[in-house]
N, C-alpha and C positions, 0 to 999 in steps of 0.2 A: 624614894617615894616615886608614887605614879605620877605621871604626868596627864593629865586632863586635857584632854581632844577638846577642840572650840567645833561646836554646831555649828554647819553654816545655817545664815539664816533664812527661816522658812519666809514664802511670802505671803502675805494677807491676800486672798481671793475678794475681791468686791462683790455685792451683788449685784446682778445682772438685773436689770427688768426684762421683764416678758414682754415681747410685742402682742398686742391683740392680731389674734387671729382675722385675717382680713379674707372678705367672702368673694368669691368672683365676681369681677362685674362683666353681666353679661352686654356683649354690646350686640343691638337693636339691626335683625335680620330684618330688611323691608320696610316699608312706610306706612307711620302709624295711622290704620284707618276707625279708629274709634278704641272705646272701652264698656267694654259690658255694665249695662244698667241694669239687666237681670238675667237671671238663670234659673229654666225653667226645667227640675230635675226632674220631674215624672216623664217628659219626653225628649230630653236632653236637648232642650233649645237655650242659645243665646240671643239677646234685646239689646242694640245696640246702634246709636245715632252715626252716620258715614262721615267721614272727614274727607273720602276721596270714592271715585267709582268703584264697585265691584259687579263682577259678572260669574254667572255660573262658569266653572272651571278652574278658575282662579286659586290660586293657592293660599292657607292662610295661616297665622301661627298666633295661637293663643297662649300669653304670659303673665303670668302674675304667684306670687309666692313661690312659693317651691316646683310648680309645675309649669310646664311648656311642650307643647306637643303642635305638629302641625298636622294639614289635613284640606281635600279639598274642597269647593265650596260645591256641594250635591245638591242641598235644597237652601231655599230661599224666598222670604216672604216679606209682602210689604202688607200691612191691614189684613193678612188671613186670605190674601191670593198670591201664588206661585209664581213669582216672576224669573225672567234670566238674566235680568241688569237692576243695579240700584243707581242712582246717581248722588252727589252729597247732599246731607243735609236728611237725606229717608230715612226713617224709623227702621231696622230690618230685622228680622230673625234667621239665625242661621241655626241648622241642625249641626250640631257637634258630638266627636265619638268619644270626648272625656267630658269629666265636669270641672266646671269654672264658676267663678265669683264674680259676683260684682267687682268692680275694680280691674278684676284682669285687663291687659291692653289686647288690642287685637292687629296684628299686620299685615300688610300686602306684600306677599313673599314675591320676588320679578321671579 
């Protein structure tokens, strides 16, 4: 009579719950100086209220959604008047190099 070989017990794999993909958290560089209140697409200008001082030549970073870009302040206006610096609380318009949307955050980079 042939002898039957015993099979080794098979391990049953338990289903592993998939981990949700985490989006990388961006660390804010610089100081938040405002949020875009309006974007004028034909002239490429953002309008926002300053939470800190800003002057021509400062570097800013605009961030929101999947967009994040840096640039130097080259052109700044208050009430259609070109200014070299602006104080906290002023409503300013800045010429930007890329498109921005309302709600994007504006940072002053040191």
